[in-house]
N, C-alpha and C positions, 0 to 999 in steps of 0.2 A: 847683360848679366851672363856669367859663365856657368853652364851646367844647370841642373835642376836644383831649386832651393831645398835644403834639408835642414831640419831642426838641429841646432847645436853646431852648425858649420858656419864659418864666416862667409858672407856673400862677397863675391868679387865682381867688379864692374870694369868694363873697358871703355876706351874713348868713344866708341860708337854708341854707347848707351846714353851719353849726354847730348846726342844730336836730336833735335826736334824736327819732325817733318813739317814742311810748309803746309799751312791749312789750305784745303781745297776751296776755291771760291764757290759761292752759292750758284747752283745750277738753275735757279729760278729765273726764267725770262718771260714766262707767261703767267696766267692767273688761274690755271687748272693744274693741280699737282697732288701727289699722294705723300703722306707723312707716315712712316712706320714708327708708331709709338712704342715706347719701351714696355707699356702695359696696355692691353685692350685691343691690340691689332692695328691695322692700317686705317688711317683717316683720310678720306677723299675730300679735298677742298677745291671749291670752284668759285672764283671771284670774277669770272669773266663778265658778269652783268653789272659790276661796280664801276663807277666813274667819279672823278677823272682817272684815267688809266695809270698815269705816272704815280699818283698817290697810292692807288691800289697795289701797284707792284712793290713800292717801298714797304707798305704794311705787310704784304704777303711774304716778302723776303725776311722781314723781322720775325714774323710768326714762324717761319721755317727754321730760322736760327734758334729761336726759343725752344723748339721741339726736338732739336738734335741731341745727340748723346752729350750729357753734361749740362744741358739746358734745364730750366726749371719746370718745363711742361713735359711730364713723362707719361701721362695717361691719355688715352684716346678721348675720353669724355671731357677732359680739361681742354684739349686742343679744340674740340668741336665747340665748347662753350666760348672760347676766345673768338672762334670764327663767327659765331652768332652775334657776339658783341661788336665785332668789326662791321657787320651789316647794319646794326643799329646806329653806329657812329656815322656811317656814310649816309644813312637816311637823315640824320640830324644835319650833317654838313650840306646836303642838297637843299635843305630848307633855309638854314641860317647863313651859310657861306658858299653859295653856288659858284663863285668865281675862283675859289682856292683850288689849285691844281697840283700842289706838291707839299711835302712836309715843311719845306723852308718857309712857306707862306702862312703856316699855322702859328698863332700866337696864344698867349695864356688865356685870353678872354674866350677862346673857343673851348678850352678844356672846362673852364668854369661854367660857360654856357651849356655845355653838354650835361653837366651835373644838374643844373636848374631845369633843363629840358626833360631829363629823365623823371624828375619829381613832378613836373607838369603833366607828363604822360601817365601819371598814376603809380609810378614805381615807389615802393616803400623806401625808407631811408637806408635800410640795410641792403636792399636789392640795388638801389642806385649806386651806393658806395662800391659794391662788388663789381658792377659793370664799369664804373669809372676807373677803378684800379687796373682793370685789364687794358684799357686804352693808355693809361699812364705807363704801364710796363712795356707796351709795344713801342711807344715813342722814346722811352729810355733806351730800348735796344737799338732803335734807329740812331740815336745820338751816340751811343757807345761804339757802334760800328763805323760811323762816319760823322764826326762832330760838325762838319761843314754843312750838313743837311738840315740842321735844326737851328732856329734863331736863338739869340741870347735871351730874349723874353720868354720863349717856351722852355729853354733849359732851366731858367730859374723857377718856373712853375712846376717842373717835373721833380723838384726836390721833395715835394710832399704830395700826397694823394688828394686830400680834401682839407679845406680850411674850416669846415663845419665840424661841430662836435661829433665824435664817433658814437654810434648807437649800437649796443649789443643786440644780437638777434635773440628771439625768444627761444628758450631751451626746448629741444625736441622731447616730446612727452613719450612715456611708455604706454604699452597696452596693458589693460587690466589683467589680473590673474584669470578671470573668466575667459577673456579672448585668448590669452596665452595657452590655456588648457585646450581650447578648441583647436588651435593651430597645431599644438604638439600631438594631439590625438589623431588628427587628420593626416599629418605628415608620417607618423609611425605606421598608420594603416596602409598608406601608399608605399612605404618602403617595404613592408612585408609583401605587398602585392607585386612589387618589382622583382623581389627575390624569387617568387614563384613563377613570374612571367618569362624571365630570361632563360628559356630552356632550349632555344634553337629549333622549336617545332613549328609547324604551320598553324595559323590561327584556327580556332575551332570552327568558325563560320565557313572556312574553305575546306578544312580537313574532313568535315562531316558532310560535304556535298556529295550527292549521289551521282551527279553527271560525270562520266569517266573523262570527258574532254577537259572539263574544268580541273579535275584532280590531276590529270597528267600535266597540263600546262602550269599549274601551281607548283607541282613537284620540280619542274624544270627551273622555274623562277627561284624556288627555295634553294636548289643546289647551286645556282649561279650566285646568289647572295652569299652562301656559305663559302664559296671558293674565291670570289672576286671582291667581297666587301659590300659593294652596292652596285646596282645596275641603273644606268640612265633611263629616263622615261622613254627614249626612243629605241631602247634595246629591244631585240626581237622577242625575247622571253617576256618582257613586260608588256609589249604591244599585243602579243598573242593572248595573254591572260586577260587583258583589258577587253579585247574583242570578244572573247568567249563569254565573259560576264555580261557585256553590254547586249549581245544578241539574245541572251536569255532573260533580259530584264532584271538583272541582279545589280545591287549597288556597287559602285566603284570609287566613291569619293574618298574613302579612307583605306584603299587597298594597300598602297605602299607603306603607309603608317602602320597598319596592322602587321605586315610582314616584317618590317625592319624592327619593330618594337619587340619581336621575339629574340633578336640578336643583340641589340644595342639600347642604351639609354637614349631617349628622345628629348626634345626641348620641353615637352610637357612633364617630364620627370624632374626638371630643375627646381620648380617652386617648393615641393616638399623637402627636397634635399637641402637646399639653401636655408629654408626656414628652420629645419630641425638642427642643423649644425650651428647656426647663429644663436638660437635659443639655448642650446645646451652648453655651448662654449663661451658665449658672450663676445665673440669676435665681431669686428666691424664687417659689414657685408662685403666690402671690397677685398678684405683679407680672406674671407671664405671663398670668393670667386677665384682668387689667385693662388689657392693651395696647390701644392705639388703632390704627385702620387707617393713620393718617398718622404712625406712630411712627418712620419711617426718614427720615434726611436726610443731606446732605453725603457722598455716596458718592465714594470716592477710593481708587485703588490697591488694589482688591480688598477694601476695608473700608467700613463705613457706620456712621453714628452712630445708636444705638438709644435713643429716649426712652422712659422708663418712670416709673411712680409707685410710690414705696415709702411707704405710709402710716405705717409704724412709725418712719420717720426724721422725728421731730417737727420741723417748721419747714423741713426740707430734703427734702420729699417728691419733688420733681421732680429726676430724676437722668438721666444719660446714660452710655453706654458704647460703645466701638468694637467691632464684631463683624465677622466675615468676611462677604463678600458675593459671590454668584455664583449657582450653580445651587441647586436645592431641597435639596441636602445641606448648604448653609451656612445660618446663621441669617437673614442678610439675604434670601437667595433663598427660604427657606421662608416668611418673613413675606409677601413679595410673592406667592408662590403662594397663600397663604391669602386675601389680598385679592382675587385673581383668582377663586378658588373661591367666595367669598361675594358677588361682584358682583351676581349675579342676585337673591340674597335681599335685598340692600340696596334694590333697586327697589321692593319691597313692604314692607320694614321699614327705613326710614331710621335709621341708627345710625352713630356714629363708633367703635364698639367693633370690635376686630379679629375676634372670633368672633361671627358671626351665623349661626345654624343653625336647622334645622327640628326640632321635637319636639312630639309630641302635638297635631297639627292646629293648629300655630301656629309663629311665629318667636320665637326667644329671642336676646338679646344679653348675657345675664348667665350666666357659667359658675359653677355651684355644684359641690359635691363629687360627682363622678360615680362613686360607690362601686360600684353594680352593673355599670356599663359597664367599670370598671377590671377587676373580677373576670372578666367575660366576655372582655375583650381578652387578659388573661393566660392564661386557659384555651384560647382559640382558637389562640394561638401556642405553647402548652406551655412557657411560660417558668418555669424552676425556680430555686430558691435554690442556694447553694453545696453543700449536702448532698443535693440531689436532690428535696427536697420542693417542692410548689407555692409559688410566690412570692406573698407578701402585699405588694402594691405600695402604698407610701405616697409620694404625690407630694412631701411635705415633705422627704423624704430625698434628692431628686434634686440639690438644690443642694450638699449635703454630698458627694454622689458626684462631682459636677463638680469641686469643690475638691480632693477626695482624688486624683482622676486627675491634676489639675494639679500637686499636690504630688509625686506619683510621677514625673511628667515632668520637673520641675525638680530632682529629687533632694533635696528638702527645703531648697532654697536660699531662705531667708526673704525676701531682698530681691526675688526674682522671684516668689515665691509670694504675698506680701501685696499683692495688687492690689485697690485699693478699701478697704483696711483698714490700720490701724496694725499693726506687727509683733506687738505684744502681743495684739491682738484676733485676728489671723489664727492665732497660735500656740495661743491658748486655745480658740477656738471651732471651728477647722477643721483644725488639725494634731494636737491632742491628742484623738483619737477612737479608739475600740477597733479599727477596721479598719486603722489605721496603726500600731498598737502593735507588730506583728511586725517592721515595717520599722525602727522605733526600736530595738528590742531587738537586731536583727541589726547595726545600725550600732554600738551600744555594744560588742557582742561583737567586731566587727572592729577597733574602736579599741583594745580591751584586748589583742587578739592582736598588733596592730601595736606597741603599747607594750612588750609582753613580748619581742617579736622584735627590738627596737631594739638590744639588747646584741649579738646575733649579727650584726647588720648592721654595727656599728662595730668589732667585734673580728674580724679576719680569721682564718679557720680553714679547713683543707682541705675539711672537710665542713660541711654546715649543722648548727649546734648548736641544741639545745633549751634555751632559757633559762627559768629559774623564779625569780622574786623570793623571796628567803628570808623576810625579815621581813614582806613584803606578803602572805604566805599568810594572815596573821591580820589585820593592820592596814590593808592596802590602801595606796594612795598612788601617786605618780608613780615610774616606774621609769626610771632613766637609767644609763648605763655610762661608765666612764672607764678605758680599757684601760691607761693609763700608771700608774694608781694601783691596782695589784693587791695585795691582801693574800692570806693563805694560803687561806682558805676561800671567798672570794667576790671579785667585781670591785667595787671601791668607787666609787660615783658621787659621793661627797662626803667625801673623807678629811679635808679641812680644814673641814668643816661637820658635825662629829660631834654626834649627840644626847647623847653621854656626856661632852662637854668643851666648853669655851668656843669660840665661833665664831672661825675663823681659825687655831686651833692644831691640830696633828696629833692624831689620835685616840689617846687614852691607854688605851683599853679592852683587856682581854685578847683574844687573837686569836679565841677561840671566841665572843666577843660579836658578831661579824659575823652570826651566825645570828639575832640579835634586832634587828639594825640596820635602819632604814628605807631606808638607802642601799645595802644589799646586793643584788646580782644574781647568782643561781646559774645557771651554765651547765654544759654537758657538760665543758668544759675544767677545771672546778673539782672534778669528781666524784672524781678520784684523791686529791686532798688531803682531801676530806671522808671518803672511805673509809679513808684512813690515820688520820685523827683518830678515826673510829669504832673502828678496831682498837685505838688507844691507849686510848680510853675503856673498852673491854671488858677490856683487859689490866689496868687499874687496879682492877678488881673483886677481883682476887686479893690485892692489897696494901693496900687501904683498907677500913675498916669499911663495912658496907652503908649505914648511915644517913649517914655522911660522904660516901660515893660518890654517894648520891642527892642530897644537898644540893649537891655540887659539879658533878656531871656529869649528873644525872638529867634536867634540862630539855633540855640539849643533845642527849642521847640520844633523847628523845622527839621532838624537833624533826627530827632526821635520819631516824629510822626511820619516823615516822608522817606526815611532811609533805613532806620534800624527796625522799627516794628513791622513794616511790610516784608522784611526778610524772614519773619517767623510766621508759622501757620496760626490760624485762629485758635486751634486747640492748645497750642503751646502758650499763647498769650493768656487764654482763659485760665490755664493751670497756674501761670505766674501770678495772675490777679487773685486767685484763691489762696495761694501761698502768702501773698502780701497781707491779705485780710487775717489769715490765721497767725502768721508770724511776722510782725512788722520788722523791717531791717534795723540793724543798729545804726547809730549815728556815725558819721564819717570820722575815722581816726587814721592818720598816716601810719604806715607799717612800722616805722621806727619807734612809735610810741607804744606799740604792742610787744616789742622785743624785750 
């Protein structure tokens, strides 16, 4: 291409632009090598202990090609996960097929057998599928690079990952608001302490020491750190201060950590920073770790645009979002504070990463999984789970926690909740989680109570009535009321839409059929008629044969005595009985006869 590309100008290409360079052959001839991942730093891989050697070299070459630029493996953690699965596969082959020495001797039954072996080893269906897929991807790469190395039988098996039904993994749950509040309070307190600590002064324990030798040697070490960034442990200034403290019986275990923490962020500062950023923005933790120092732009009206990279969004990795901007308690202000706190470290370790920190006599700009520091941070702040036990913090659950808190704030309004996702994705991945299930169950219960109470709201009565749907006690369904269409034992919500007769015609069923009708709504006002009918049923026992009585009135009797009356309190039934004695109900007449 000629010249620098400019907007509005036609790009010109020459013959040399269409010439492709010959791909360099793989340089792997051994089983120990380093892969420079596009994200997460270098991955040291060592397969020298695997055998047979020929098969190990073929798999190592395939894994290297998958990890190169343009390959599907871009993160260091993913490459290491593939390497661990390779070791598991070789352990399986050593037991099930010890005579196989190359990929050309592997057939389909070994792939299926590996899947069955994983499940026999106690792996879950989801875990076994994940590890099986890695082996299938590796052999697909071997076949794509050299088809002569793979048998036709194995090539046919590589067309699919597993013949067994796919099982979805359980959704990652969110932390409760109680745990989220503890995490946020602890992180904000630590951020405020960081801003006060990074002043470039000597630690109080050394600055306040009365021994002139210790103070002099500490000043020399302090000046060396200020001018050179960091000093190795074998540096003269470091050794002299160690010797002075040791001969006087003073502690030296955290000497360098105390000195360097006055200049730079340390690995112990990462847990509160990662936690607070993920909780306040809702970013995936891998996106928070990969933020750049210049990730903010277009500040306006208390908000700012945050640029981040989401590698899992294939083809759309570069994304943006608007976040609050202000002091260190806002996402925008916290990111600016981190840039300020890492400014001195960037002088000695130039990097565009947001997190540049000191660790183990050197600077780092790649954040890996800080497991031990997470546990130390949780223990230092005494953060506990919902039931009082020490919290096991998983940074991957913080995004779900942010989403769950937003769901509670919006009262489950999907149009406001589904930010950055379709409604279906937001509902399936972020709303349908165990921690939000009590809210959903409460909402359903409130809706049912509102539906049951609809009859009492539309039919005026001096006192608040207790309505129970008769037929819905077994079959469920929508409950509605129509006070103008009263029948004897219930309020009919659809007298001209009877399940016992054609639509549009009046109900032609006997009056006690209301007890089985989906349209029936039983309220306190109908209890006197039901009690009168119950007395009539009981009186018929003396004049009808027992079998005939059971065939005619048995089901209605069971319905009243076991389902309808137990739904009302003894006081309500007693009041209905008194009303029945004082004012016997009228005989049954269909509503059309009263019009």
